[in-house]
C-alpha positions as CSV (number, residue, x, y, z in Angstrom):
1,M,8.6,-25.1,-19.4
2,S,12.3,-25.7,-18.6
3,I,14.9,-24.0,-20.8
4,E,17.5,-26.2,-22.3
5,V,20.8,-24.4,-22.3
6,P,24.0,-26.2,-23.2
7,A,26.5,-26.6,-20.3
8,G,29.2,-24.0,-20.1
9,I,27.3,-21.0,-21.4
10,L,27.7,-17.8,-19.4
11,P,24.9,-16.6,-17.2
12,G,24.3,-13.6,-19.4
13,E,23.7,-15.9,-22.4
14,H,21.3,-17.9,-20.2
15,L,19.3,-14.7,-19.9
16,H,19.3,-14.1,-23.6
17,A,18.0,-17.7,-24.0
18,L,15.3,-16.9,-21.5
19,R,14.3,-13.7,-23.4
20,A,13.8,-15.7,-26.6
21,R,11.2,-17.9,-24.8
22,L,9.0,-15.1,-23.5
23,R,6.0,-13.5,-25.1
24,G,6.7,-10.5,-22.9
25,D,10.0,-8.7,-22.4
26,L,13.2,-9.3,-20.6
27,L,15.5,-6.3,-20.2
28,L,19.2,-6.4,-19.2
29,P,21.4,-3.5,-18.1
30,G,22.2,-1.3,-21.1
31,D,19.1,-2.2,-23.0
32,D,16.8,0.5,-24.3
33,G,14.2,1.1,-21.7
34,W,16.3,-0.4,-18.9
35,D,16.0,2.6,-16.5
36,D,12.2,2.9,-17.0
37,A,11.7,-0.8,-16.5
38,R,13.6,-0.9,-13.2
39,R,12.2,2.3,-11.8
40,A,9.9,2.0,-8.8
41,W,7.0,4.4,-8.0
42,Q,9.0,5.3,-4.9
43,L,11.8,7.3,-6.6
44,T,14.1,7.4,-3.6
45,V,14.7,3.7,-4.2
46,D,17.3,2.9,-6.9
47,Q,16.6,-0.7,-8.0
48,N,19.5,-2.6,-9.6
49,P,18.4,-6.1,-10.5
50,T,20.2,-8.6,-12.7
51,A,17.3,-8.3,-15.2
52,V,13.8,-7.0,-15.5
53,A,11.1,-9.4,-16.8
54,I,7.7,-8.0,-18.0
55,P,5.6,-11.1,-18.6
56,A,2.7,-11.0,-21.0
57,D,0.8,-13.8,-19.3
58,V,0.9,-16.5,-16.6
59,D,3.0,-18.8,-18.8
60,D,5.7,-16.2,-18.9
61,V,5.7,-15.9,-15.2
62,A,6.2,-19.6,-14.8
63,I,9.0,-19.6,-17.4
64,V,10.8,-16.8,-15.6
65,V,10.6,-18.6,-12.2
66,T,11.7,-21.9,-13.6
67,A,14.7,-20.3,-15.4
68,A,15.7,-18.3,-12.3
69,R,15.7,-21.4,-10.2
70,R,18.0,-23.1,-12.7
71,F,20.3,-20.1,-12.9
72,G,20.6,-19.7,-9.2
73,L,18.7,-16.4,-9.3
74,R,15.8,-15.1,-7.3
75,V,12.6,-13.5,-8.6
76,A,11.1,-10.4,-7.0
77,P,7.5,-9.7,-8.1
78,Q,6.5,-6.0,-8.3
79,S,3.5,-4.1,-9.6
80,T,4.0,-0.4,-9.1
81,G,6.9,-0.3,-6.6
82,H,5.1,1.8,-4.0
83,A,6.8,-0.4,-1.4
84,A,10.1,-0.9,-3.2
85,G,12.0,0.2,-0.1
86,A,10.9,-2.9,1.8
87,L,12.9,-5.2,-0.6
88,R,16.4,-6.2,0.3
89,S,19.2,-6.1,-2.3
90,L,18.2,-7.1,-5.8
91,D,21.6,-8.6,-6.5
92,D,21.2,-11.9,-8.4
93,T,17.5,-11.2,-8.7
94,I,15.2,-10.9,-11.7
95,L,12.7,-8.1,-11.0
96,L,9.4,-9.3,-12.4
97,R,7.1,-6.4,-13.2
98,T,3.4,-7.4,-13.5
99,S,2.3,-4.3,-15.3
100,R,0.8,-6.2,-18.3
101,L,-1.3,-8.5,-16.1
102,R,-3.9,-5.7,-15.7
103,D,-7.2,-7.3,-16.7
104,V,-10.2,-6.5,-14.5
105,D,-13.3,-8.6,-14.9
106,I,-16.5,-7.8,-12.9
107,D,-19.2,-10.4,-12.3
108,P,-22.1,-8.2,-11.2
109,A,-24.4,-11.2,-10.6
110,V,-22.3,-12.3,-7.6
111,G,-20.5,-9.0,-6.9
112,T,-16.9,-10.1,-7.5
113,A,-13.9,-8.9,-9.5
114,R,-11.1,-10.9,-10.9
115,V,-8.1,-8.6,-10.9
116,G,-4.7,-9.1,-12.6
117,S,-1.7,-8.5,-10.4
118,G,-0.6,-5.5,-12.4
119,A,-3.9,-3.6,-11.8
120,V,-4.1,-0.5,-9.7
121,W,-7.1,0.5,-7.6
122,G,-8.2,3.1,-10.1
123,D,-8.7,0.3,-12.6
124,V,-10.9,-1.7,-10.2
125,A,-12.8,1.2,-8.7
126,A,-13.9,2.5,-12.2
127,A,-14.9,-1.0,-13.4
128,A,-16.9,-1.8,-10.2
129,A,-18.6,1.6,-10.2
130,M,-20.3,0.8,-13.5
131,H,-22.4,-1.7,-11.5
132,D,-22.9,0.4,-8.4
133,L,-20.2,-1.7,-6.6
134,A,-17.1,-0.8,-4.6
135,A,-13.9,-2.5,-3.5
136,V,-12.2,-2.2,-0.2
137,A,-9.5,-0.1,-1.9
138,G,-6.4,1.9,-1.0
139,M,-6.6,5.7,-0.6
140,A,-4.7,6.3,-3.9
141,A,-5.8,5.3,-7.3
142,S,-2.2,4.5,-8.3
143,V,-1.6,1.9,-5.6
144,G,-1.3,-1.7,-6.8
145,V,-4.2,-4.0,-5.8
146,V,-2.0,-7.0,-4.9
147,G,0.6,-5.1,-2.9
148,F,-2.2,-3.4,-1.0
149,V,-4.1,-6.5,0.0
150,L,-1.0,-8.6,0.8
151,G,0.0,-5.8,3.2
152,G,-3.4,-6.0,5.0
153,G,-4.9,-3.0,3.2
154,V,-6.4,-0.1,5.2
155,G,-8.4,2.4,3.2
156,W,-11.5,4.6,3.3
157,L,-13.8,1.6,3.8
158,G,-11.7,0.1,6.6
159,R,-13.8,0.8,9.6
160,S,-17.0,-0.3,7.8
161,H,-15.7,-3.3,5.8
162,G,-12.4,-4.3,7.3
163,R,-9.0,-4.8,5.6
164,G,-8.5,-5.3,1.9
165,I,-7.3,-8.8,2.4
166,D,-10.6,-9.7,4.1
167,S,-12.3,-9.2,0.7
168,V,-10.0,-11.7,-1.1
169,L,-11.9,-14.8,-2.1
170,A,-9.2,-16.6,-4.1
171,V,-5.7,-16.1,-5.5
172,E,-4.0,-17.3,-8.7
173,A,-0.3,-17.7,-8.4
174,V,2.9,-19.3,-9.6
175,D,5.0,-21.1,-7.0
176,A,8.8,-21.3,-6.6
177,R,8.8,-24.4,-8.9
178,G,6.9,-22.7,-11.7
179,R,3.6,-24.5,-11.0
180,V,0.4,-22.5,-11.6
181,L,-1.8,-22.7,-8.5
182,R,-5.3,-21.8,-7.4
183,I,-5.3,-20.7,-3.7
184,D,-8.4,-20.4,-1.5
185,R,-9.8,-21.7,1.7
186,Q,-10.2,-25.2,0.2
187,R,-7.2,-25.5,-2.2
188,N,-3.7,-24.9,-0.9
189,A,-5.3,-23.5,2.3
190,D,-2.0,-23.1,4.0
191,L,-0.9,-20.6,1.4
192,F,-4.2,-18.8,1.6
193,E,-3.7,-18.4,5.4
194,G,-0.2,-17.2,4.7
195,L,-1.4,-14.6,2.3
196,R,-4.0,-13.4,4.8
197,A,-1.3,-13.1,7.4
198,G,0.9,-11.1,5.1
199,I,3.3,-13.3,3.1
200,A,3.4,-16.5,1.1
201,P,6.2,-17.9,-1.2
202,V,4.3,-17.5,-4.5
203,I,4.0,-14.9,-7.3
204,V,0.4,-13.7,-7.3
205,T,-0.9,-13.3,-10.9
206,A,-4.6,-12.5,-10.1
207,V,-7.0,-12.2,-7.2
208,T,-10.7,-12.6,-6.9
209,L,-12.3,-9.9,-4.7
210,Q,-15.6,-9.6,-3.0
211,L,-17.2,-6.3,-4.0
212,H,-19.8,-4.4,-2.0
213,P,-23.0,-2.7,-3.0
214,L,-22.2,1.0,-2.8
215,A,-23.3,3.6,-5.3
216,E,-22.5,6.7,-3.3
217,I,-20.6,7.8,-0.3
218,W,-20.0,11.2,1.4
219,A,-16.4,12.1,1.5
220,G,-14.0,15.0,1.5
221,G,-12.1,17.3,3.9
222,L,-12.4,20.2,6.2
223,M,-9.4,22.5,6.5
224,W,-8.3,25.3,8.8
225,P,-5.1,27.4,9.1
226,L,-2.3,25.6,11.0
227,D,-2.6,27.9,14.0
228,R,-6.0,26.1,14.7
229,A,-4.2,22.7,15.0
230,A,-4.6,22.2,18.7
231,D,-8.4,23.0,18.7
232,V,-9.0,20.9,15.6
233,V,-7.0,17.8,16.7
234,H,-8.6,17.7,20.1
235,A,-12.1,18.3,18.7
236,W,-11.5,15.4,16.2
237,H,-10.4,13.2,19.0
238,A,-13.6,13.9,20.9
239,W,-15.6,13.5,17.8
240,I,-14.4,10.0,16.8
241,G,-15.4,8.7,20.2
242,A,-19.0,9.1,19.2
243,V,-19.1,8.3,15.5
244,P,-20.4,4.9,14.2
245,D,-18.2,2.4,12.3
246,T,-19.7,3.8,9.0
247,V,-17.2,6.7,9.5
248,T,-13.5,6.4,8.6
249,S,-11.5,9.5,9.2
250,L,-8.1,11.0,9.9
251,V,-6.6,14.3,11.0
252,R,-3.5,15.7,9.5
253,V,-1.1,18.6,9.3
254,L,-0.2,19.7,5.8
255,R,2.7,21.9,4.8
256,F,2.6,22.6,1.0
257,P,5.9,23.7,-0.7
258,P,5.8,26.8,-2.8
259,L,5.6,24.9,-6.1
260,P,4.0,26.4,-9.2
261,D,2.2,23.1,-9.9
262,L,0.1,23.5,-6.8
263,P,-3.2,25.6,-6.8
264,E,-2.5,29.1,-5.6
265,A,-4.6,28.7,-2.5
266,M,-2.4,25.8,-1.4
267,R,1.0,27.0,-2.6
268,G,3.4,27.5,0.3
269,Q,0.5,27.3,2.8
270,Q,0.1,25.3,6.0
271,F,-3.2,23.7,7.2
272,V,-4.7,21.3,9.7
273,A,-7.3,19.1,8.1
274,V,-9.9,16.4,8.9
275,E,-10.7,14.0,6.1
276,A,-13.5,11.5,6.2
277,A,-15.7,9.0,4.3
278,V,-19.2,8.4,5.6
279,H,-21.8,5.9,4.7
280,A,-25.0,7.9,5.4
281,D,-27.6,10.1,3.8
282,A,-27.3,13.9,3.7
283,E,-29.2,14.5,6.8
284,E,-27.2,12.1,8.9
285,V,-23.9,13.4,7.5
286,A,-24.9,16.9,8.4
287,A,-25.6,15.8,12.0
288,L,-22.4,13.9,12.2
289,L,-20.2,16.7,10.9
290,A,-21.9,19.5,12.9
291,P,-19.3,19.4,15.8
292,L,-16.4,19.8,13.3
293,R,-18.2,22.4,11.2
294,A,-18.8,24.4,14.4
295,L,-15.1,25.2,14.3
296,A,-15.6,27.2,11.0
297,P,-13.3,25.5,8.5
298,T,-12.0,27.7,5.7
299,V,-12.4,24.8,3.3
300,D,-15.3,22.3,3.4
301,S,-15.2,19.8,0.5
302,M,-17.5,17.1,1.9
303,R,-19.9,16.0,-0.8
304,P,-21.6,12.8,-2.1
305,M,-19.5,11.0,-4.6
306,P,-19.2,7.6,-6.3
307,P,-16.7,5.3,-4.6
308,A,-14.4,5.6,-7.6
309,E,-13.7,9.2,-6.6
310,L,-12.6,8.4,-3.1
311,A,-9.0,8.3,-4.3
312,T,-9.2,12.1,-4.8
313,V,-9.8,12.8,-1.1
314,H,-6.3,12.2,0.3
315,G,-4.5,13.9,-2.5
316,D,-1.7,11.4,-3.1
317,P,0.6,12.2,-6.0
318,P,-0.7,10.8,-9.3
319,Q,2.8,10.2,-10.6
320,P,5.9,8.5,-9.1
321,S,7.6,10.7,-6.6
322,P,10.6,10.7,-4.2
323,A,9.5,10.5,-0.6
324,F,10.5,9.3,2.8
325,G,7.9,8.1,5.4
326,E,7.7,6.7,8.9
327,S,4.8,5.2,10.8
328,V,3.8,4.2,14.3
329,L,0.8,2.0,15.2
330,L,-0.6,3.4,18.4
331,A,-1.9,1.0,21.0
332,E,-4.5,3.4,22.4
333,L,-5.7,6.7,21.1
334,S,-5.5,8.3,24.5
335,E,-5.3,12.0,25.4
336,A,-1.6,11.5,26.0
337,A,-1.1,10.0,22.6
338,V,-3.0,12.8,20.9
339,A,-1.0,15.4,22.8
340,G,2.2,13.6,21.7
341,F,1.0,13.6,18.1
342,L,0.4,17.4,18.3
343,D,3.8,18.1,19.8
344,A,5.5,16.0,17.1
345,A,3.4,17.5,14.2
346,L,4.1,21.1,15.3
347,A,7.8,20.6,16.2
348,P,10.2,22.7,14.1
349,A,11.8,19.6,12.6
350,S,8.4,18.6,11.1
351,G,8.6,21.6,8.9
352,A,10.5,19.4,6.4
353,L,7.5,17.1,6.1
354,L,4.6,17.4,3.7
355,S,2.1,15.6,5.8
356,V,1.8,14.1,9.3
357,E,-1.5,12.3,10.0
358,L,-3.4,10.3,12.6
359,R,-5.8,7.7,11.1
360,H,-8.6,6.4,13.2
361,L,-8.7,2.6,13.1
362,G,-11.1,0.3,15.1
363,G,-14.5,-0.8,13.8
364,A,-14.3,-3.7,11.4
365,L,-10.5,-3.5,11.5
366,T,-10.4,-4.4,15.2
367,P,-10.0,-8.2,15.0
368,D,-6.9,-8.0,12.8
369,V,-5.2,-4.6,13.4
370,P,-3.8,-4.4,16.9
371,G,-4.0,-0.7,17.5
372,D,-6.4,2.2,17.8
373,A,-4.7,4.6,15.3
374,L,-1.9,4.9,12.9
375,A,0.4,7.9,12.9
376,F,2.2,8.4,9.6
377,A,4.7,11.1,8.5
378,V,5.9,11.7,4.9
379,G,8.1,14.2,3.3
380,I,9.0,14.8,-0.4
381,V,12.6,14.6,-1.4
382,P,12.9,17.0,-4.3
383,V,16.6,16.6,-4.7
384,P,19.0,14.0,-3.2
385,E,20.6,16.6,-0.9
386,A,17.2,17.0,0.9
387,A,17.0,13.4,1.9
388,P,18.9,13.6,5.2
389,E,16.7,16.4,6.5
390,V,13.5,14.8,5.5
391,A,14.5,11.4,6.8
392,A,15.6,12.9,10.1
393,A,12.3,14.8,10.5
394,A,10.2,11.6,9.8
395,K,12.3,9.6,12.2
396,A,12.0,12.2,14.9
397,F,8.2,12.3,14.5
398,A,8.1,8.5,14.9
399,R,10.4,8.5,17.9
400,A,8.2,11.1,19.7
401,L,5.3,8.7,19.5
402,D,7.2,5.6,20.6
403,P,5.9,5.8,24.1
404,H,2.4,5.2,22.8
405,A,3.3,2.5,20.2
406,A,1.7,-0.9,19.9
407,P,4.0,-3.9,19.9
408,R,3.2,-4.5,16.2
409,A,3.9,-2.5,13.0
410,M,1.7,-2.2,9.9
411,K,3.3,-3.9,6.9
412,N,2.0,-1.4,4.2
413,F,3.4,1.5,6.2
414,T,6.8,0.0,7.0
415,E,8.8,1.4,4.1
416,R,12.2,-0.3,4.8
417,P,12.9,-3.9,5.7
418,G,11.4,-4.3,9.2
419,D,11.6,-6.6,12.1
420,P,9.4,-9.6,11.2
421,E,8.3,-10.2,14.8
422,R,6.8,-6.7,14.9
423,I,5.2,-7.0,11.4
424,Y,3.8,-10.5,11.7
425,G,3.5,-11.0,15.4
426,S,2.1,-14.4,16.5
427,D,1.8,-15.5,12.9
428,L,5.5,-15.5,12.3
429,A,6.3,-19.1,13.3
430,R,3.5,-20.4,11.0
431,L,4.6,-18.1,8.1
432,R,8.2,-19.5,8.5
433,T,6.9,-23.0,8.3
434,I,4.9,-22.2,5.1
435,V,7.8,-20.5,3.4
436,A,10.2,-23.3,4.3
437,A,7.8,-25.9,2.9
438,W,7.0,-24.2,-0.4
439,D,10.2,-22.3,-1.1
440,P,13.1,-23.6,1.0
441,E,15.7,-22.1,-1.5
442,Q,14.0,-18.7,-1.3
443,V,13.7,-18.3,-5.0
444,I,10.9,-15.8,-4.6
445,A,12.0,-12.5,-2.9
446,A,9.4,-10.4,-1.1
447,G,9.5,-7.4,1.2
448,H,9.9,-8.0,4.9
449,P,11.0,-11.7,4.5
450,V,10.4,-14.1,7.3
451,L,13.5,-16.2,6.7
452,D,17.1,-15.0,6.8
């Protein structure tokens, strides 16, 4: 699949030659559609690659990688760009958008899904639900499947079914030399373990996922005015100490801006909320929720729903948005940590944030997630001038919880290039060995790289 280009031709002309070989598209600065092609879901990140490739198939991916290697460029794969902030500079880099690799094929006989790397969780959840099956998915329908699982993946089925990566049976990919690979526990097993640990020097083109029999789940939220925050947060903390692993929940403080697009009941209002997903029948759910309902929530949206509707519970924006977030993995969800969360959530500076939340971990996540809870703060940046205030508020929230932090960080919630020792922990040396063996020239660029 190599591209024969006569010596002496300028790099820009090399890229024009590459474009002629693709079934998909290659866009260069100044082309029609350039800004749309380079735009990430995370709108605060301004991506400026050398070119944007939008492959039509796996052969296109291999052609792009082979060409980039010859031209002395890197290739950065990206589906939606939710985690675009974790990438380093895209200078001398082709941004490879996988949006056309979006096929989802369900095999109901064995309960699996083969998912293209451009698919989002809404695609998979809807297809699986037709067979009363569910995936260990993200909390937002718009999140890319591959980015979620390669970051570990913690969603509404986390405490009952583990991380998203734990449901990955096999991976199809293109390596740094343009070779098409099948990766699983038997074939290219070192790459499979690297992917499970959070990174591998390949461009994933598809994953095969184990699905789970699940036709219905109880989920939703309970909400109170913000002045009830202390009562609710402490009650939630006591409550999670007694719930089974079939319950995944979080508590959060929400401050809605006075925007006309919001429902009138939410516009400009502030709440404390508990959100939960529960595998149980109606009677058991009522018994489990009784301690929280005793606090008389003003909103109670808990109801039975198909798993495909779980993405509506957390209320993530359905469209790309400008935001800034910070996270802290808590070593122990102690009384002191909960008090620290409350103080940080209610501090005046946090008024610039849309949401601050505390997610209960544990259960099936315990073997691989070294913490009891995840604290996460996010604010919307409606105009560039608001960015410093929102960023300062999110950072102040995270600093306030540092005394309770675990030694590790969670990859999917680390929105800027992070310390690899904190993200990968004891896996780091092994990951460096894998990357050095498969991509010593670092042709493939990924977020939170393990090599300098």
